[in-house]
The first five atom37 places (N, CA, C, CB, O) and aatype in JSON, in Angstrom:
{
  "aatype": [12, 2, 16, 0, 11, 11, 12, 14, 9, 7, 18, 18, 10, 11, 11, 0, 3, 8, 10, 10, 16, 6, 2, 9, 2, 1, 9, 8, 15, 0, 13, 7, 9, 16, 1, 9, 8, 17, 5, 9, 10, 8, 15, 9, 18, 2, 0, 15, 6, 9, 6, 11, 8, 16, 10, 13, 5, 16, 10, 11, 14, 13, 0, 3, 16, 8, 15, 10, 6, 11, 15, 9, 0, 0, 10, 11, 6, 1, 3, 10, 9, 15, 7, 15, 3, 5, 13, 15, 10, 16, 6, 15, 7, 19, 2, 10, 18, 2, 6, 4, 10, 5, 11, 5, 9, 0, 13, 1, 2, 5, 16, 19, 0, 7, 9, 16, 6, 5, 6, 18, 13, 5, 19, 9, 15, 16, 10, 6, 11, 10, 9, 3, 2, 9, 15, 11],
  "atom_mask": [
    [1, 1, 1, 1, 1],
    [1, 1, 1, 1, 1],
    [1, 1, 1, 1, 1],
    [1, 1, 1, 1, 1],
    [1, 1, 1, 1, 1],
    [1, 1, 1, 1, 1],
    [1, 1, 1, 1, 1],
    [1, 1, 1, 1, 1],
    [1, 1, 1, 1, 1],
    [1, 1, 1, 0, 1],
    [1, 1, 1, 1, 1],
    [1, 1, 1, 1, 1],
    [1, 1, 1, 1, 1],
    [1, 1, 1, 1, 1],
    [1, 1, 1, 1, 1],
    [1, 1, 1, 1, 1],
    [1, 1, 1, 1, 1],
    [1, 1, 1, 1, 1],
    [1, 1, 1, 1, 1],
    [1, 1, 1, 1, 1],
    [1, 1, 1, 1, 1],
    [1, 1, 1, 1, 1],
    [1, 1, 1, 1, 1],
    [1, 1, 1, 1, 1],
    [1, 1, 1, 1, 1],
    [1, 1, 1, 1, 1],
    [1, 1, 1, 1, 1],
    [1, 1, 1, 1, 1],
    [1, 1, 1, 1, 1],
    [1, 1, 1, 1, 1],
    [1, 1, 1, 1, 1],
    [1, 1, 1, 0, 1],
    [1, 1, 1, 1, 1],
    [1, 1, 1, 1, 1],
    [1, 1, 1, 1, 1],
    [1, 1, 1, 1, 1],
    [1, 1, 1, 1, 1],
    [1, 1, 1, 1, 1],
    [1, 1, 1, 1, 1],
    [1, 1, 1, 1, 1],
    [1, 1, 1, 1, 1],
    [1, 1, 1, 1, 1],
    [1, 1, 1, 1, 1],
    [1, 1, 1, 1, 1],
    [1, 1, 1, 1, 1],
    [1, 1, 1, 1, 1],
    [1, 1, 1, 1, 1],
    [1, 1, 1, 1, 1],
    [1, 1, 1, 1, 1],
    [1, 1, 1, 1, 1],
    [1, 1, 1, 1, 1],
    [1, 1, 1, 1, 1],
    [1, 1, 1, 1, 1],
    [1, 1, 1, 1, 1],
    [1, 1, 1, 1, 1],
    [1, 1, 1, 1, 1],
    [1, 1, 1, 1, 1],
    [1, 1, 1, 1, 1],
    [1, 1, 1, 1, 1],
    [1, 1, 1, 1, 1],
    [1, 1, 1, 1, 1],
    [1, 1, 1, 1, 1],
    [1, 1, 1, 1, 1],
    [1, 1, 1, 1, 1],
    [1, 1, 1, 1, 1],
    [1, 1, 1, 1, 1],
    [1, 1, 1, 1, 1],
    [1, 1, 1, 1, 1],
    [1, 1, 1, 1, 1],
    [1, 1, 1, 1, 1],
    [1, 1, 1, 1, 1],
    [1, 1, 1, 1, 1],
    [1, 1, 1, 1, 1],
    [1, 1, 1, 1, 1],
    [1, 1, 1, 1, 1],
    [1, 1, 1, 1, 1],
    [1, 1, 1, 1, 1],
    [1, 1, 1, 1, 1],
    [1, 1, 1, 1, 1],
    [1, 1, 1, 1, 1],
    [1, 1, 1, 1, 1],
    [1, 1, 1, 1, 1],
    [1, 1, 1, 0, 1],
    [1, 1, 1, 1, 1],
    [1, 1, 1, 1, 1],
    [1, 1, 1, 1, 1],
    [1, 1, 1, 1, 1],
    [1, 1, 1, 1, 1],
    [1, 1, 1, 1, 1],
    [1, 1, 1, 1, 1],
    [1, 1, 1, 1, 1],
    [1, 1, 1, 1, 1],
    [1, 1, 1, 0, 1],
    [1, 1, 1, 1, 1],
    [1, 1, 1, 1, 1],
    [1, 1, 1, 1, 1],
    [1, 1, 1, 1, 1],
    [1, 1, 1, 1, 1],
    [1, 1, 1, 1, 1],
    [1, 1, 1, 1, 1],
    [1, 1, 1, 1, 1],
    [1, 1, 1, 1, 1],
    [1, 1, 1, 1, 1],
    [1, 1, 1, 1, 1],
    [1, 1, 1, 1, 1],
    [1, 1, 1, 1, 1],
    [1, 1, 1, 1, 1],
    [1, 1, 1, 1, 1],
    [1, 1, 1, 1, 1],
    [1, 1, 1, 1, 1],
    [1, 1, 1, 1, 1],
    [1, 1, 1, 1, 1],
    [1, 1, 1, 1, 1],
    [1, 1, 1, 0, 1],
    [1, 1, 1, 1, 1],
    [1, 1, 1, 1, 1],
    [1, 1, 1, 1, 1],
    [1, 1, 1, 1, 1],
    [1, 1, 1, 1, 1],
    [1, 1, 1, 1, 1],
    [1, 1, 1, 1, 1],
    [1, 1, 1, 1, 1],
    [1, 1, 1, 1, 1],
    [1, 1, 1, 1, 1],
    [1, 1, 1, 1, 1],
    [1, 1, 1, 1, 1],
    [1, 1, 1, 1, 1],
    [1, 1, 1, 1, 1],
    [1, 1, 1, 1, 1],
    [1, 1, 1, 1, 1],
    [1, 1, 1, 1, 1],
    [1, 1, 1, 1, 1],
    [1, 1, 1, 1, 1],
    [1, 1, 1, 1, 1],
    [1, 1, 1, 1, 1],
    [1, 1, 1, 1, 1]
  ],
  "atom_positions": [
    [[48.78, 63.5, -74.25], [49.38, 64.17, -73.1], [50.89, 64.24, -73.32], [49.05, 63.41, -71.76], [51.53, 63.21, -73.55]],
    [[51.46, 65.42, -73.25], [52.89, 65.61, -73.44], [53.58, 65.54, -72.08], [53.18, 66.97, -74.14], [53.5, 66.48, -71.28]],
    [[54.25, 64.42, -71.82], [54.95, 64.23, -70.55], [56.46, 64.23, -70.72], [54.51, 62.93, -69.89], [57.19, 63.94, -69.78]],
    [[56.93, 64.55, -71.94], [58.36, 64.46, -72.24], [59.21, 65.36, -71.34], [58.6, 64.83, -73.69], [60.34, 64.99, -71.01]],
    [[58.72, 66.51, -70.94], [59.52, 67.44, -70.17], [59.2, 67.41, -68.67], [59.33, 68.83, -70.7], [59.74, 68.22, -67.91]],
    [[58.36, 66.52, -68.26], [57.94, 66.46, -66.86], [58.35, 65.13, -66.24], [56.41, 66.67, -66.74], [58.47, 64.11, -66.92]],
    [[58.56, 65.17, -64.94], [58.86, 63.95, -64.2], [57.53, 63.18, -64.02], [59.53, 64.28, -62.8], [56.46, 63.75, -64.17]],
    [[57.62, 61.88, -63.71], [56.39, 61.12, -63.44], [55.66, 61.7, -62.22], [56.72, 59.62, -63.21], [56.29, 62.31, -61.35]],
    [[54.36, 61.53, -62.16], [53.54, 62.11, -61.1], [54.02, 61.68, -59.71], [52.08, 61.71, -61.29], [53.94, 62.46, -58.76]],
    [[54.53, 60.46, -59.59], [55.03, 59.98, -58.3], [56.12, 60.86, -57.72], [0.0, 0.0, 0.0], [56.21, 61.04, -56.51]],
    [[56.95, 61.41, -58.6], [58.01, 62.32, -58.16], [57.4, 63.53, -57.45], [58.87, 62.77, -59.36], [57.84, 63.91, -56.36]],
    [[56.4, 64.14, -58.07], [55.78, 65.34, -57.51], [55.02, 65.03, -56.22], [54.84, 65.99, -58.53], [55.03, 65.82, -55.28]],
    [[54.35, 63.88, -56.2], [53.64, 63.48, -54.98], [54.61, 63.28, -53.83], [52.82, 62.2, -55.22], [54.39, 63.75, -52.72]],
    [[55.7, 62.57, -54.11], [56.7, 62.28, -53.09], [57.38, 63.56, -52.61], [57.74, 61.3, -53.63], [57.57, 63.76, -51.41]],
    [[57.74, 64.43, -53.55], [58.41, 65.69, -53.21], [57.49, 66.58, -52.38], [58.85, 66.43, -54.5], [57.92, 67.14, -51.37]],
    [[56.23, 66.71, -52.79], [55.27, 67.54, -52.05], [55.06, 66.96, -50.65], [53.92, 67.63, -52.8], [55.06, 67.7, -49.67]],
    [[54.88, 65.65, -50.55], [54.7, 65.0, -49.25], [55.9, 65.25, -48.35], [54.46, 63.5, -49.42], [55.75, 65.57, -47.17]],
    [[57.1, 65.09, -48.91], [58.33, 65.3, -48.13], [58.42, 66.73, -47.61], [59.56, 64.97, -48.99], [58.71, 66.95, -46.43]],
    [[58.17, 67.7, -48.47], [58.26, 69.1, -48.06], [57.18, 69.49, -47.06], [58.17, 70.01, -49.28], [57.45, 70.21, -46.1]],
    [[55.97, 69.01, -47.27], [54.88, 69.28, -46.31], [55.22, 68.69, -44.95], [53.54, 68.71, -46.83], [55.11, 69.36, -43.93]],
    [[55.63, 67.43, -44.94], [55.96, 66.73, -43.69], [57.13, 67.4, -42.99], [56.28, 65.25, -43.97], [57.08, 67.62, -41.78]],
    [[58.18, 67.71, -43.72], [59.36, 68.34, -43.15], [59.02, 69.67, -42.48], [60.42, 68.56, -44.24], [59.49, 69.95, -41.37]],
    [[58.22, 70.48, -43.14], [57.88, 71.79, -42.59], [56.92, 71.69, -41.41], [57.27, 72.67, -43.66], [57.07, 72.43, -40.43]],
    [[55.95, 70.81, -41.48], [55.03, 70.62, -40.34], [55.81, 70.07, -39.16], [53.85, 69.66, -40.71], [55.6, 70.51, -38.03]],
    [[56.7, 69.12, -39.39], [57.53, 68.58, -38.3], [58.4, 69.67, -37.67], [58.42, 67.43, -38.82], [58.61, 69.67, -36.46]],
    [[58.91, 70.59, -38.49], [59.71, 71.7, -37.98], [58.86, 72.6, -37.07], [60.3, 72.52, -39.16], [59.32, 73.04, -36.01]],
    [[57.64, 72.86, -37.47], [56.73, 73.66, -36.64], [56.47, 72.95, -35.32], [55.39, 73.93, -37.39], [56.57, 73.55, -34.25]],
    [[56.13, 71.68, -35.39], [55.87, 70.91, -34.17], [57.09, 70.88, -33.26], [55.45, 69.48, -34.52], [56.98, 71.06, -32.05]],
    [[58.23, 70.66, -33.85], [59.48, 70.59, -33.08], [59.74, 71.89, -32.32], [60.65, 70.29, -34.01], [60.23, 71.87, -31.19]],
    [[59.41, 73.01, -32.93], [59.6, 74.31, -32.27], [58.76, 74.42, -31.0], [59.25, 75.45, -33.22], [59.09, 75.2, -30.1]],
    [[57.68, 73.64, -30.92], [56.83, 73.63, -29.74], [57.1, 72.42, -28.85], [55.37, 73.64, -30.16], [56.41, 72.2, -27.86]],
    [[58.11, 71.65, -29.21], [58.48, 70.49, -28.41], [57.5, 69.34, -28.49], [0.0, 0.0, 0.0], [57.37, 68.55, -27.56]],
    [[56.8, 69.26, -29.63], [55.85, 68.16, -29.81], [56.15, 67.41, -31.1], [54.39, 68.69, -29.83], [56.89, 67.88, -31.96]],
    [[55.57, 66.23, -31.19], [55.68, 65.41, -32.39], [54.36, 65.47, -33.15], [56.05, 63.93, -32.04], [53.39, 66.07, -32.69]],
    [[54.34, 64.86, -34.3], [53.1, 64.84, -35.1], [51.98, 64.11, -34.36], [53.35, 64.17, -36.46], [50.83, 64.55, -34.39]],
    [[52.31, 63.0, -33.7], [51.28, 62.28, -32.96], [50.81, 63.1, -31.76], [51.8, 60.9, -32.49], [49.62, 63.07, -31.42]],
    [[51.71, 63.84, -31.12], [51.3, 64.76, -30.04], [50.28, 65.75, -30.6], [52.53, 65.52, -29.44], [49.24, 66.0, -29.99]],
    [[50.59, 66.31, -31.78], [49.67, 67.27, -32.4], [48.32, 66.63, -32.67], [50.27, 67.82, -33.7], [47.28, 67.23, -32.4]],
    [[48.33, 65.42, -33.19], [47.07, 64.75, -33.51], [46.23, 64.51, -32.25], [47.34, 63.41, -34.22], [45.01, 64.62, -32.28]],
    [[46.9, 64.2, -31.16], [46.2, 64.03, -29.89], [45.61, 65.36, -29.44], [47.15, 63.48, -28.81], [44.43, 65.44, -29.11]],
    [[46.44, 66.41, -29.43], [45.98, 67.73, -29.02], [44.82, 68.2, -29.9], [47.13, 68.74, -29.07], [43.82, 68.73, -29.41]],
    [[44.96, 68.01, -31.19], [43.94, 68.44, -32.15], [42.63, 67.68, -31.93], [44.44, 68.23, -33.59], [41.55, 68.27, -31.95]],
    [[42.72, 66.39, -31.72], [41.52, 65.57, -31.48], [40.8, 66.01, -30.21], [41.89, 64.09, -31.38], [39.58, 66.12, -30.18]],
    [[41.57, 66.26, -29.16], [40.97, 66.7, -27.9], [40.38, 68.09, -28.07], [42.02, 66.7, -26.76], [39.26, 68.35, -27.61]],
    [[41.1, 68.99, -28.71], [40.63, 70.36, -28.92], [39.29, 70.36, -29.66], [41.67, 71.18, -29.69], [38.36, 71.07, -29.27]],
    [[39.21, 69.57, -30.72], [37.98, 69.53, -31.52], [36.79, 68.97, -30.76], [38.21, 68.71, -32.76], [35.65, 69.34, -31.04]],
    [[37.05, 68.09, -29.81], [35.96, 67.46, -29.06], [35.7, 68.14, -27.71], [36.27, 66.0, -28.83], [34.71, 67.83, -27.05]],
    [[36.55, 69.04, -27.3], [36.55, 69.65, -25.96], [36.97, 68.64, -24.91], [35.15, 70.22, -25.61], [37.9, 68.88, -24.14]],
    [[36.3, 67.52, -24.88], [36.69, 66.37, -24.06], [36.49, 65.13, -24.91], [35.84, 66.28, -22.71], [35.58, 65.07, -25.74]],
    [[37.37, 64.16, -24.71], [37.25, 62.95, -25.53], [37.6, 61.74, -24.67], [38.18, 63.02, -26.78], [38.57, 61.75, -23.91]],
    [[36.8, 60.71, -24.81], [37.07, 59.46, -24.08], [38.29, 58.79, -24.68], [35.84, 58.51, -24.14], [38.56, 58.88, -25.88]],
    [[39.03, 58.13, -23.82], [40.27, 57.46, -24.24], [40.0, 56.51, -25.4], [40.89, 56.69, -23.06], [40.74, 56.5, -26.38]],
    [[38.96, 55.71, -25.28], [38.64, 54.73, -26.33], [38.39, 55.43, -27.66], [37.41, 53.9, -25.92], [38.88, 54.98, -28.7]],
    [[37.64, 56.52, -27.64], [37.34, 57.27, -28.87], [38.61, 57.87, -29.46], [36.32, 58.37, -28.59], [38.82, 57.82, -30.67]],
    [[39.44, 58.43, -28.6], [40.71, 58.99, -29.06], [41.57, 57.93, -29.74], [41.48, 59.63, -27.89], [42.11, 58.15, -30.82]],
    [[41.68, 56.78, -29.09], [42.5, 55.7, -29.64], [41.93, 55.2, -30.97], [42.6, 54.53, -28.64], [42.69, 54.91, -31.9]],
    [[40.61, 55.1, -31.08], [39.98, 54.67, -32.34], [40.24, 55.71, -33.44], [38.46, 54.45, -32.14], [40.52, 55.35, -34.58]],
    [[40.13, 56.97, -33.08], [40.34, 58.06, -34.05], [41.77, 58.04, -34.6], [40.05, 59.41, -33.4], [41.99, 58.24, -35.79]],
    [[42.72, 57.79, -33.72], [44.13, 57.87, -34.11], [44.75, 56.52, -34.48], [44.93, 58.48, -32.99], [45.94, 56.44, -34.75]],
    [[43.94, 55.47, -34.49], [44.41, 54.13, -34.82], [45.18, 54.05, -36.15], [43.23, 53.19, -34.88], [46.17, 53.33, -36.24]],
    [[44.74, 54.79, -37.19], [45.5, 54.72, -38.46], [46.89, 55.35, -38.37], [44.72, 55.41, -39.55], [47.73, 55.11, -39.24]],
    [[47.14, 56.15, -37.34], [48.39, 56.91, -37.26], [49.39, 56.36, -36.25], [48.09, 58.32, -36.93], [50.59, 56.6, -36.38]],
    [[48.9, 55.63, -35.24], [49.81, 55.17, -34.18], [49.21, 53.96, -33.47], [50.1, 56.3, -33.16], [47.99, 53.82, -33.36]],
    [[50.09, 53.1, -32.98], [49.62, 51.96, -32.21], [49.35, 52.37, -30.76], [50.65, 50.81, -32.27], [49.69, 53.47, -30.34]],
    [[48.74, 51.48, -30.03], [48.34, 51.76, -28.64], [49.53, 52.18, -27.79], [47.67, 50.54, -28.02], [49.43, 53.13, -27.01]],
    [[50.64, 51.48, -27.92], [51.83, 51.79, -27.12], [52.32, 53.22, -27.39], [52.96, 50.78, -27.41], [52.63, 53.96, -26.45]],
    [[52.39, 53.6, -28.66], [52.83, 54.95, -29.03], [51.87, 56.0, -28.49], [52.95, 55.09, -30.55], [52.3, 57.06, -28.02]],
    [[50.58, 55.72, -28.55], [49.59, 56.66, -28.03], [49.73, 56.81, -26.52], [48.18, 56.21, -28.4], [49.67, 57.91, -25.99]],
    [[49.9, 55.69, -25.84], [50.06, 55.72, -24.37], [51.28, 56.56, -24.0], [50.2, 54.28, -23.8], [51.21, 57.4, -23.1]],
    [[52.4, 56.33, -24.69], [53.63, 57.1, -24.42], [53.43, 58.58, -24.7], [54.79, 56.56, -25.27], [53.87, 59.42, -23.93]],
    [[52.77, 58.89, -25.79], [52.54, 60.28, -26.17], [51.61, 60.98, -25.19], [51.95, 60.35, -27.59], [51.83, 62.14, -24.83]],
    [[50.58, 60.29, -24.74], [49.66, 60.85, -23.76], [50.39, 61.11, -22.45], [48.46, 59.9, -23.52], [50.2, 62.16, -21.82]],
    [[51.22, 60.17, -22.04], [52.0, 60.35, -20.81], [52.91, 61.58, -20.92], [52.85, 59.08, -20.5], [53.04, 62.36, -19.97]],
    [[53.53, 61.75, -22.08], [54.42, 62.91, -22.29], [53.63, 64.22, -22.24], [55.16, 62.78, -23.64], [54.1, 65.21, -21.68]],
    [[52.46, 64.23, -22.84], [51.63, 65.44, -22.83], [51.11, 65.75, -21.43], [50.46, 65.3, -23.8], [51.0, 66.92, -21.04]],
    [[50.79, 64.71, -20.67], [50.36, 64.91, -19.28], [51.52, 65.44, -18.43], [49.82, 63.58, -18.67], [51.33, 66.32, -17.6]],
    [[52.69, 64.9, -18.66], [53.88, 65.32, -17.93], [54.17, 66.8, -18.15], [55.09, 64.49, -18.35], [54.66, 67.48, -17.25]],
    [[53.87, 67.3, -19.33], [54.05, 68.72, -19.64], [52.84, 69.57, -19.26], [54.34, 68.89, -21.13], [52.8, 70.77, -19.52]],
    [[51.85, 68.93, -18.64], [50.62, 69.6, -18.21], [49.89, 70.23, -19.4], [50.93, 70.67, -17.17], [49.37, 71.34, -19.3]],
    [[49.85, 69.5, -20.51], [49.12, 69.96, -21.69], [47.74, 69.33, -21.79], [49.92, 69.67, -22.94], [46.81, 69.91, -22.35]],
    [[47.62, 68.12, -21.23], [46.32, 67.45, -21.17], [46.11, 66.91, -19.76], [46.22, 66.31, -22.23], [47.05, 66.72, -19.0]],
    [[44.83, 66.67, -19.45], [44.5, 66.07, -18.16], [43.47, 64.98, -18.38], [43.97, 67.15, -17.16], [42.8, 64.93, -19.42]],
    [[43.35, 64.1, -17.38], [42.38, 63.02, -17.43], [43.05, 61.68, -17.61], [0.0, 0.0, 0.0], [44.23, 61.59, -17.96]],
    [[42.27, 60.62, -17.36], [42.8, 59.28, -17.56], [41.9, 58.46, -18.49], [42.96, 58.56, -16.22], [42.4, 57.77, -19.38]],
    [[40.59, 58.53, -18.3], [39.67, 57.85, -19.21], [38.94, 58.84, -20.11], [38.65, 57.02, -18.41], [38.34, 58.46, -21.12]],
    [[39.01, 60.09, -19.75], [38.43, 61.18, -20.54], [39.44, 62.32, -20.51], [37.01, 61.63, -20.0], [39.81, 62.8, -19.44]],
    [[39.87, 62.74, -21.69], [40.92, 63.75, -21.77], [40.37, 65.12, -22.14], [41.97, 63.32, -22.76], [39.4, 65.24, -22.87]],
    [[41.03, 66.14, -21.61], [40.76, 67.51, -21.99], [42.09, 68.26, -22.0], [39.72, 68.19, -21.03], [43.07, 67.82, -21.39]],
    [[42.12, 69.38, -22.69], [43.32, 70.2, -22.71], [43.34, 71.08, -21.47], [43.38, 71.07, -24.0], [42.31, 71.59, -21.02]],
    [[44.52, 71.25, -20.92], [44.7, 72.2, -19.82], [44.81, 73.6, -20.44], [45.97, 71.85, -18.95], [44.82, 73.73, -21.66]],
    [[44.9, 74.6, -19.63], [45.08, 75.97, -20.14], [46.37, 76.05, -20.95], [45.1, 77.0, -18.98], [46.41, 76.66, -22.01]],
    [[47.43, 75.42, -20.43], [48.7, 75.39, -21.16], [48.55, 74.66, -22.49], [49.8, 74.7, -20.32], [49.12, 75.06, -23.5]],
    [[47.76, 73.59, -22.47], [47.51, 72.83, -23.7], [46.77, 73.65, -24.74], [0.0, 0.0, 0.0], [47.11, 73.6, -25.92]],
    [[45.76, 74.4, -24.31], [45.01, 75.25, -25.24], [45.93, 76.32, -25.81], [43.8, 75.91, -24.52], [45.89, 76.61, -27.01]],
    [[46.76, 76.92, -24.96], [47.69, 77.96, -25.43], [48.68, 77.41, -26.45], [48.45, 78.58, -24.24], [48.89, 78.02, -27.5]],
    [[49.29, 76.26, -26.15], [50.23, 75.66, -27.08], [49.52, 75.3, -28.37], [50.89, 74.42, -26.46], [50.05, 75.56, -29.46]],
    [[48.35, 74.7, -28.27], [47.59, 74.32, -29.46], [47.34, 75.54, -30.36], [46.25, 73.67, -29.05], [47.6, 75.49, -31.56]],
    [[46.85, 76.61, -29.77], [46.53, 77.8, -30.56], [47.77, 78.44, -31.19], [45.83, 78.82, -29.68], [47.71, 78.88, -32.34]],
    [[48.88, 78.49, -30.46], [50.12, 79.05, -31.01], [50.63, 78.2, -32.17], [51.19, 79.16, -29.92], [51.03, 78.72, -33.21]],
    [[50.62, 76.89, -31.97], [51.08, 75.98, -33.02], [50.16, 76.05, -34.23], [51.16, 74.54, -32.48], [50.62, 76.03, -35.37]],
    [[48.86, 76.11, -33.99], [47.89, 76.2, -35.08], [48.14, 77.45, -35.92], [46.46, 76.21, -34.53], [48.06, 77.39, -37.14]],
    [[48.44, 78.58, -35.29], [48.71, 79.81, -36.03], [49.91, 79.65, -36.96], [48.95, 80.98, -35.06], [49.9, 80.14, -38.09]],
    [[50.94, 78.97, -36.48], [52.12, 78.71, -37.32], [51.75, 77.8, -38.49], [53.26, 78.06, -36.48], [52.21, 78.0, -39.62]],
    [[50.91, 76.8, -38.22], [50.48, 75.89, -39.28], [49.63, 76.61, -40.32], [49.7, 74.71, -38.69], [49.77, 76.37, -41.52]],
    [[48.75, 77.49, -39.86], [47.92, 78.26, -40.79], [48.8, 79.13, -41.69], [46.9, 79.12, -40.02], [48.56, 79.22, -42.89]],
    [[49.8, 79.77, -41.1], [50.73, 80.59, -41.89], [51.44, 79.73, -42.93], [51.77, 81.29, -40.96], [51.6, 80.15, -44.08]],
    [[51.86, 78.53, -42.53], [52.52, 77.63, -43.48], [51.54, 77.19, -44.57], [53.09, 76.4, -42.74], [51.91, 77.15, -45.75]],
    [[50.33, 76.85, -44.2], [49.32, 76.46, -45.2], [49.1, 77.58, -46.21], [47.99, 76.09, -44.52], [49.0, 77.34, -47.41]],
    [[49.02, 78.82, -45.71], [48.83, 79.96, -46.6], [50.01, 80.11, -47.55], [48.63, 81.24, -45.79], [49.83, 80.41, -48.73]],
    [[51.22, 79.91, -47.03], [52.42, 79.95, -47.86], [52.37, 78.86, -48.92], [53.7, 79.8, -46.99], [52.74, 79.07, -50.08]],
    [[51.9, 77.7, -48.52], [51.85, 76.54, -49.4], [50.94, 76.77, -50.61], [51.36, 75.32, -48.63], [51.26, 76.33, -51.72]],
    [[49.84, 77.46, -50.43], [48.88, 77.65, -51.52], [48.98, 79.04, -52.16], [47.47, 77.42, -51.01], [48.12, 79.41, -52.96]],
    [[50.0, 79.8, -51.8], [50.17, 81.14, -52.39], [50.24, 81.04, -53.91], [51.45, 81.83, -51.83], [50.98, 80.21, -54.45]],
    [[49.49, 81.87, -54.58], [49.51, 81.89, -56.04], [48.68, 80.79, -56.69], [0.0, 0.0, 0.0], [48.65, 80.69, -57.92]],
    [[48.01, 79.98, -55.91], [47.17, 78.91, -56.43], [45.72, 79.34, -56.22], [47.47, 77.53, -55.74], [45.3, 79.6, -55.09]],
    [[44.96, 79.4, -57.31], [43.57, 79.79, -57.18], [42.76, 78.67, -56.54], [42.97, 80.17, -58.56], [43.2, 77.51, -56.51]],
    [[41.61, 79.01, -56.03], [40.72, 77.99, -55.44], [40.37, 76.94, -56.49], [39.43, 78.64, -54.87], [40.33, 75.75, -56.19]],
    [[40.12, 77.39, -57.71], [39.8, 76.46, -58.8], [40.97, 75.49, -59.05], [39.46, 77.24, -60.09], [40.75, 74.29, -59.21]],
    [[42.19, 76.02, -59.09], [43.37, 75.17, -59.3], [43.52, 74.17, -58.15], [44.64, 76.03, -59.43], [43.81, 72.99, -58.37]],
    [[43.33, 74.65, -56.93], [43.46, 73.79, -55.76], [42.48, 72.62, -55.85], [43.22, 74.59, -54.45], [42.86, 71.46, -55.69]],
    [[41.21, 72.94, -56.11], [40.2, 71.88, -56.17], [40.4, 70.97, -57.38], [38.8, 72.49, -56.21], [40.0, 69.81, -57.34]],
    [[40.99, 71.48, -58.45], [41.3, 70.63, -59.61], [42.37, 69.6, -59.23], [41.78, 71.5, -60.82], [42.28, 68.43, -59.6]],
    [[43.38, 70.04, -58.48], [44.43, 69.11, -58.02], [43.81, 68.04, -57.13], [45.55, 69.88, -57.26], [44.09, 66.85, -57.29]],
    [[42.97, 68.46, -56.19], [42.32, 67.51, -55.29], [41.49, 66.52, -56.09], [41.43, 68.24, -54.25], [41.56, 65.31, -55.85]],
    [[40.7, 67.02, -57.04], [39.87, 66.16, -57.87], [40.71, 65.16, -58.66], [39.02, 67.0, -58.83], [40.37, 63.98, -58.75]],
    [[41.82, 65.63, -59.22], [42.71, 64.77, -59.98], [43.33, 63.69, -59.08], [43.81, 65.6, -60.65], [43.42, 62.53, -59.47]],
    [[43.76, 64.09, -57.89], [44.34, 63.11, -56.97], [43.3, 62.08, -56.52], [44.94, 63.82, -55.74], [43.62, 60.9, -56.37]],
    [[42.08, 62.52, -56.31], [41.01, 61.58, -55.94], [40.8, 60.55, -57.05], [39.69, 62.33, -55.67], [40.63, 59.36, -56.77]],
    [[40.8, 61.01, -58.31], [40.65, 60.09, -59.44], [41.84, 59.13, -59.51], [40.52, 60.89, -60.78], [41.67, 57.93, -59.73]],
    [[43.04, 59.65, -59.31], [44.24, 58.83, -59.32], [44.14, 57.73, -58.25], [45.51, 59.7, -59.09], [44.41, 56.56, -58.51]],
    [[43.76, 58.13, -57.04], [43.62, 57.19, -55.94], [42.55, 56.15, -56.26], [43.28, 57.92, -54.64], [42.75, 54.96, -56.02]],
    [[41.43, 56.61, -56.79], [40.35, 55.69, -57.16], [40.83, 54.69, -58.22], [39.12, 56.47, -57.68], [40.54, 53.5, -58.13]],
    [[41.56, 55.18, -59.23], [42.07, 54.29, -60.27], [43.02, 53.25, -59.72], [42.77, 55.1, -61.35], [42.98, 52.09, -60.12]],
    [[43.87, 53.67, -58.81], [44.85, 52.74, -58.23], [44.17, 51.74, -57.31], [45.94, 53.51, -57.46], [44.62, 50.59, -57.19]],
    [[43.1, 52.16, -56.66], [42.41, 51.3, -55.69], [41.56, 50.21, -56.33], [41.54, 52.14, -54.81], [41.14, 49.28, -55.64]],
    [[41.3, 50.3, -57.62], [40.44, 49.32, -58.31], [41.14, 48.01, -58.49], [40.0, 49.84, -59.67], [40.57, 47.08, -59.05]]
  ]
}
């Protein structure tokens, strides 16, 4: 393997992660939400209605209980979600979700422009192997 002219893989992983995160955060910010707000909205949207316990379990890897409680309160204050033990999106919440999703889809399309499906899945396969190797 000729790696003399390339940076180590960690550089590319870190750079890609930084650029993806920065751009997604910019999209969220334009809608006045954070990434955790988006994850809450997305989880509720996918389930139509979701019990608080299930939502918290789903998002446990991304935020602690206090952060989730604060984020839910903020979304309720903006009338984007409703409920206390079972959450659903309000009409405003559905509208914001759909508008934000369209921006994210456009960004995703920009991200993979010029990359064939085969190339995309090869990268995913390679990263899975890398992760598996590191996890051993």
